[in-house]
C-alpha positions as CSV (number, residue, x, y, z in Angstrom):
1,M,-22.2,18.5,27.6
2,R,-23.5,15.4,25.6
3,S,-22.1,12.1,25.3
4,L,-20.3,11.3,22.0
5,E,-20.1,7.8,19.9
6,I,-17.0,7.8,18.1
7,L,-15.8,5.2,15.3
8,V,-12.2,5.1,14.8
9,V,-11.4,3.6,11.3
10,D,-7.5,2.7,11.4
11,D,-5.5,-0.1,10.7
12,D,-2.5,1.1,12.8
13,D,-2.9,-0.5,16.3
14,A,-0.8,2.1,18.0
15,D,-2.5,4.9,16.5
16,A,-5.9,3.4,17.4
17,L,-5.0,2.9,20.9
18,M,-3.7,6.4,21.1
19,I,-6.8,7.9,19.8
20,S,-8.9,5.8,22.2
21,E,-6.8,6.4,25.4
22,A,-6.7,10.3,24.4
23,L,-10.7,10.5,24.1
24,E,-11.5,8.2,27.0
25,N,-9.2,10.2,29.1
26,A,-10.4,13.7,28.1
27,D,-14.2,12.7,28.9
28,R,-15.5,9.5,30.3
29,S,-19.0,10.5,28.3
30,T,-16.8,9.4,25.2
31,T,-17.5,6.0,24.0
32,V,-15.1,4.8,21.2
33,N,-15.3,1.8,19.1
34,R,-12.8,0.8,16.4
35,V,-12.5,-1.2,13.2
36,A,-9.4,-1.9,11.1
37,D,-10.4,-1.1,7.6
38,G,-13.2,0.3,5.4
39,R,-14.9,-2.9,4.9
40,E,-15.3,-3.4,8.5
41,A,-16.3,0.1,8.7
42,L,-19.1,-0.2,6.3
43,D,-20.3,-3.7,8.1
44,Y,-20.3,-1.6,11.5
45,L,-22.3,1.4,10.0
46,L,-24.9,-0.9,8.2
47,R,-25.1,-3.3,11.0
48,T,-24.1,-6.5,9.3
49,P,-22.7,-9.2,10.9
50,P,-21.0,-9.6,13.2
51,Y,-22.3,-5.9,14.1
52,E,-25.9,-6.2,14.2
53,Q,-26.0,-4.5,17.9
54,A,-23.4,-1.6,16.7
55,Q,-24.5,1.8,17.7
56,R,-24.7,4.7,15.1
57,P,-21.7,6.8,15.8
58,D,-22.1,10.4,15.9
59,L,-18.4,11.0,14.6
60,I,-16.3,8.9,12.3
61,L,-12.4,9.4,12.4
62,L,-11.1,7.9,9.4
63,D,-7.5,6.8,8.1
64,L,-6.9,7.0,4.6
65,N,-4.0,4.2,4.0
66,M,-5.6,1.0,5.1
67,P,-5.7,-2.5,3.4
68,R,-8.5,-3.9,1.8
69,M,-10.6,-0.8,1.4
70,D,-9.0,2.3,2.1
71,G,-10.4,5.7,3.5
72,R,-10.9,7.3,0.2
73,E,-13.2,4.4,-0.8
74,T,-15.1,4.5,2.5
75,L,-15.3,7.9,2.6
76,A,-17.0,7.8,-0.7
77,A,-19.3,4.9,0.3
78,I,-20.5,6.7,3.3
79,K,-21.2,10.2,1.7
80,T,-23.2,8.6,-1.0
81,D,-25.3,6.3,1.0
82,D,-28.5,8.0,2.0
83,R,-28.4,6.2,5.4
84,L,-24.9,7.2,6.5
85,K,-24.1,10.7,4.6
86,A,-25.2,12.9,7.4
87,I,-22.5,11.3,10.0
88,P,-19.7,13.8,10.0
89,V,-16.3,12.0,9.1
90,V,-13.1,13.8,10.0
91,I,-10.0,12.4,7.9
92,L,-7.4,11.5,10.5
93,T,-3.9,10.5,8.4
94,T,-0.5,11.0,8.2
95,S,-0.9,12.2,4.5
96,G,-0.3,15.8,4.0
97,A,-0.5,15.7,0.4
98,A,-2.5,18.0,-1.6
99,P,-4.2,15.5,-3.8
100,D,-5.4,13.6,-0.7
101,I,-6.7,16.6,1.0
102,E,-8.6,18.0,-2.0
103,S,-10.0,14.5,-2.9
104,S,-11.4,14.1,0.9
105,Y,-13.2,17.4,0.5
106,Q,-14.6,16.6,-2.8
107,H,-16.1,13.5,-1.4
108,R,-17.3,15.7,1.4
109,A,-15.3,15.0,4.6
110,N,-16.3,17.2,7.2
111,A,-12.6,17.8,8.3
112,Y,-9.0,16.7,7.3
113,V,-6.6,16.8,10.0
114,T,-2.8,15.4,9.9
115,K,-1.8,13.2,12.7
116,P,0.9,14.8,14.7
117,F,4.2,13.0,15.3
118,G,4.8,13.6,19.0
119,L,2.5,11.8,21.7
120,D,1.4,15.1,23.7
121,E,0.6,16.8,20.0
122,F,-1.3,13.7,18.9
123,E,-3.4,13.5,22.1
124,A,-4.2,17.3,22.1
125,T,-5.6,16.9,18.4
126,V,-7.7,14.1,19.1
127,R,-9.1,15.8,22.2
128,T,-9.5,19.3,20.2
129,I,-11.6,17.1,17.7
130,D,-13.7,15.5,20.4
131,R,-14.3,18.7,22.4
132,F,-15.5,20.5,18.9
133,Y,-17.9,17.9,18.0
134,R,-19.1,17.4,21.9
135,E,-19.4,20.9,22.9
136,V,-19.5,23.3,19.9
137,A,-20.8,21.6,16.6
138,L,-24.6,20.6,16.4
139,L,-25.0,17.2,15.1
140,P,-27.8,15.2,13.4
141,P,-30.1,13.2,15.5
142,T,-29.0,9.5,15.8
143,T,-31.5,6.9,14.4
């Protein structure tokens, strides 16, 4: 199994902590970094200050509803940037609204997953995403 570098983009501290704990408890070879909104995510991905040393993630877990720059805008920016568009982006959000799902796939999200409400279900969902991208999916090389 290969190691996986995951960027979590979520403004909710509790959700971000649950995601990190689920991933770190599932497999020690998964590294999790977190930013709180889309502007921070783009700074991280483009390695602008203070993220000059940031590792390019193998996978992005992106919430839709965030301040400053929401997940919809962030997804569009990532998938239209030639330097970033090959990075898989999984929308991980509370919204199950059809327009959000359709818009996310139109902007080339790789998957759309709603956050379960129970802790055990939440952790299982996050671990399933991690396991799929670490064990099953072939990922583009990192640069």
